[in-house]
C-alpha positions as CSV (number, residue, x, y, z in Angstrom):
1,X,14.7,90.9,-14.7
2,X,12.6,90.1,-17.7
3,X,12.0,94.4,-17.6
4,X,15.2,94.8,-18.9
5,X,16.4,96.0,-22.0
6,X,17.1,94.7,-25.1
7,X,18.7,96.3,-27.9
8,X,16.8,95.4,-31.8
9,X,18.2,95.1,-35.2
10,X,16.2,95.6,-38.8
11,X,17.7,93.2,-40.6
12,X,21.2,95.1,-41.4
13,X,21.4,95.5,-38.3
14,X,20.5,99.5,-38.2
15,X,19.2,100.0,-34.9
16,X,16.0,100.5,-34.9
17,X,14.3,100.4,-31.7
18,X,14.2,99.4,-27.4
19,X,12.6,96.2,-26.1
20,X,11.9,94.4,-22.9
21,X,13.9,91.2,-21.9
22,X,10.2,89.6,-21.8
23,X,9.9,91.0,-25.2
24,X,12.2,89.7,-27.0
25,X,12.3,86.5,-26.3
26,X,9.2,85.7,-27.3
27,X,10.1,86.3,-30.7
28,X,13.0,85.1,-30.3
29,X,11.2,81.8,-29.7
30,X,8.4,82.8,-32.0
31,X,11.2,83.1,-34.6
32,X,10.6,86.0,-35.7
33,X,14.0,87.7,-34.1
34,X,17.8,85.8,-33.4
35,X,19.9,86.7,-30.9
36,X,23.4,88.7,-32.0
37,X,26.3,87.9,-30.4
38,X,29.4,90.2,-29.3
39,X,30.9,89.1,-33.0
40,X,28.2,89.4,-35.0
41,X,27.1,85.5,-34.8
42,X,23.4,85.6,-34.5
43,X,21.4,82.2,-33.0
44,X,18.2,81.1,-32.9
45,X,16.5,80.0,-29.7
46,X,17.5,76.8,-29.7
47,X,21.0,77.3,-30.4
48,X,20.6,79.7,-28.5
49,X,19.5,78.2,-24.9
50,X,21.9,75.5,-25.9
51,X,24.8,78.5,-24.7
52,X,26.2,77.1,-21.5
53,X,25.4,79.7,-18.8
54,X,27.7,81.3,-16.8
55,X,27.9,82.7,-13.0
56,X,28.4,86.3,-14.4
57,X,25.6,86.2,-16.8
58,X,22.7,87.8,-16.9
59,X,19.8,84.7,-17.3
60,X,16.1,83.8,-17.5
61,X,15.2,79.7,-15.7
62,X,13.1,77.7,-16.8
63,X,11.3,74.4,-15.7
64,X,14.7,73.0,-17.9
65,X,17.1,74.8,-19.0
66,X,18.4,78.3,-17.9
67,X,18.2,81.0,-20.5
68,X,21.2,83.6,-21.3
69,X,19.3,86.9,-22.2
70,X,20.3,88.3,-25.7
71,X,20.6,92.0,-24.8
72,X,20.6,92.7,-28.6
73,X,18.8,90.7,-31.2
74,X,17.2,91.4,-35.1
75,X,14.5,91.6,-36.9
76,X,14.2,89.1,-39.3
77,X,11.7,91.2,-41.4
78,X,11.9,94.5,-40.7
79,X,14.9,96.3,-43.7
80,X,13.8,100.1,-42.8
81,X,14.2,102.8,-40.3
82,X,11.0,103.9,-38.2
83,X,9.0,106.6,-39.0
84,X,12.0,109.6,-37.2
85,X,8.8,112.1,-36.3
86,X,8.8,112.9,-33.4
87,X,6.1,112.6,-30.4
88,X,4.9,116.3,-29.5
89,X,4.8,115.5,-25.4
90,X,5.8,117.7,-22.5
91,X,8.7,114.6,-21.5
92,X,10.5,114.9,-25.1
93,X,9.7,119.0,-25.3
94,X,11.5,118.9,-21.6
95,X,14.7,116.7,-23.8
96,X,14.7,118.6,-26.1
97,X,15.5,122.1,-24.2
98,X,17.7,120.0,-21.7
99,X,15.7,120.5,-18.9
100,X,16.1,124.6,-20.0
101,X,14.8,127.5,-19.0
102,X,14.3,128.7,-22.5
103,X,14.6,132.2,-20.5
104,X,16.8,131.9,-17.3
105,X,18.9,129.7,-18.3
106,X,19.2,128.1,-15.4
107,X,18.9,124.2,-15.9
108,X,15.6,123.0,-13.0
109,X,14.2,119.2,-12.1
110,X,11.0,118.4,-14.6
111,X,9.5,118.8,-11.0
112,X,10.4,122.8,-11.3
113,X,9.5,123.1,-14.9
114,X,6.1,124.9,-17.6
115,X,5.9,124.9,-20.7
116,X,5.0,128.5,-22.1
117,X,3.5,128.9,-24.8
118,X,5.9,132.1,-26.9
119,X,3.3,133.2,-28.8
120,X,0.4,132.9,-25.7
121,X,-2.6,130.2,-26.6
122,X,-5.0,133.6,-26.3
123,X,-3.0,135.8,-28.3
124,X,-3.3,133.2,-32.2
125,X,-0.4,130.7,-30.7
126,X,-0.6,126.6,-31.2
127,X,1.3,123.8,-29.1
128,X,4.4,123.6,-31.7
129,X,7.3,122.3,-31.3
130,X,7.9,125.7,-33.2
131,X,6.1,127.9,-30.5
132,X,6.1,125.7,-27.1
133,X,9.4,126.2,-24.8
134,X,10.6,124.9,-21.3
135,X,10.4,127.2,-18.4
136,X,11.2,128.0,-15.0
137,X,7.6,129.3,-12.6
138,X,9.7,132.4,-12.2
139,X,10.4,133.3,-16.0
140,X,6.7,131.5,-16.6
141,X,5.1,134.3,-14.0
142,X,6.7,136.8,-15.7
143,X,6.6,136.3,-19.3
144,X,3.0,135.6,-18.3
145,X,0.3,136.8,-21.8
146,X,3.0,138.8,-23.3
147,X,4.6,138.3,-26.7
148,X,8.1,138.4,-26.4
149,X,9.1,142.3,-26.7
150,X,5.7,143.1,-24.8
151,X,8.2,140.9,-21.3
152,X,11.7,142.7,-22.5
153,X,12.4,138.7,-22.5
154,X,14.6,137.1,-25.1
155,X,14.8,132.5,-25.3
156,X,18.4,132.0,-25.3
157,X,17.4,129.0,-28.2
158,X,14.1,129.5,-30.8
159,X,12.2,126.7,-30.2
160,X,12.4,124.0,-33.5
161,X,11.1,120.7,-34.1
162,X,13.6,117.8,-33.3
163,X,14.9,115.6,-35.9
164,X,15.8,112.1,-33.6
165,X,16.5,109.0,-34.6
166,X,14.4,107.0,-32.0
167,X,16.7,105.7,-29.4
168,X,17.7,108.9,-29.1
169,X,16.3,108.5,-25.7
170,X,19.5,106.3,-24.9
171,X,21.4,110.3,-24.4
172,X,23.1,110.2,-21.5
173,X,22.3,107.0,-19.4
174,X,24.3,103.4,-19.5
175,X,23.4,100.8,-21.6
176,X,25.0,97.0,-21.7
177,X,29.4,97.2,-23.7
178,X,27.5,96.0,-26.2
179,X,25.3,98.6,-28.1
180,X,28.2,100.3,-28.4
181,X,29.0,98.6,-31.8
182,X,25.5,99.9,-33.0
183,X,25.2,102.7,-31.6
184,X,28.7,105.3,-32.1
185,X,27.4,107.9,-32.9
186,X,30.1,109.0,-34.3
187,X,29.7,106.1,-36.7
188,X,26.4,107.3,-37.8
189,X,27.8,110.9,-38.3
190,X,30.1,111.1,-39.7
191,X,29.9,113.0,-43.2
192,X,30.3,110.7,-46.1
193,X,32.1,112.1,-48.9
194,X,31.5,110.8,-52.4
């Protein structure tokens, strides 16, 4: 229960990260965040802790009371968005390529994928977003230490540095209904006109 997830908003109600229930309740108790309900009302710890808990609610039991677990909290002293540079890691490369071999186009579980340097390291290639792709083991073995034109293989998509929102890992996952108020893709991605 304490390791569950809570959405964290900045002061202007933009989602900036996800934290654990334990951390969210600690920050709420310390006065660094306010709990947010489905009608955008905010509560400090004392008021939040006095909200009656219903049998269907998720809550934390203390010796003196039951405290409702907030789904969303708002930071009181942070109004920026975090850096949106995505860490170069195996998991994020798999996420960018959607667990799809970039040579044959088939989808695989992570355990059946490897990383391939489009330009092999031995030929001057670097470990960068623009040179590393997901590859199934047969395709990786087939390509080996060759350049694309030498292996007679093609990429289904050129590798690139992703530009994700810090909450990109939520794609395809379920989350509390209240989070949709702050994560609606259409709202954040619609083109604004002047």
